[in-house]
N, C-alpha and C positions, 0 to 999 in steps of 0.2 A: 093630603096626608095628615095635616094638623087636625082636621075634623075627625079622622079615624081614631087618632090618639085620644081626642076628647071623648069619643064614644066608649073607648076601652076604659078610660078613667071613670066614666059614669057607671059602667057595668061593675067595675071593681068596687066603687062606692056602694052600689046597691047590694051586691053580694056581701060586702063587709058589714053593712048595716044589719043584714039578716043574721050574719054570724054573731055579731055583738048582741043582738036581741036574744038569740038562743042561749048565749053564754050568760046573759043577765038573768034569764028565766031559770037556768040551772044553778044559779048562784055560784058560778066559778070565780076563782080568785084573780085571774089575769085579764079581766075585762078592760082595765085601763091600758094595759100593754097592747091589747088588740086594737083598741081605738087609735092609739098613737101610731101603730104600724100602718093601719089603713089610711089615716090622714096623711102620713108621710109618703105612702105609695101614690096617692092621688096628687099630692103636690109635686112629686118627682115626675109623674107622667105629664102634668100640665107644663112644668118647666121644660121638660125634654121636647114637648111639642113646639114650644116657642124657640128653643135654642138650636135644635137640629137643622132646621132650614137655614139658619144663619151660618152655621159651620160648613155645611155641605152644599149650599146653594140649591136646595130642592124646591 
């Protein structure tokens, strides 16, 4: 299960990087916010992958 969540976090990171690239090319104003949200989501997924087995014994 941990590896599955790592894969999902990787996919989120790749799609987020593409989204940020598009926003930077369109000169949108909320690029920094998007970067922080994507980094936060990836950190949450990695932390959840480590913590869930400890809580539920999976």
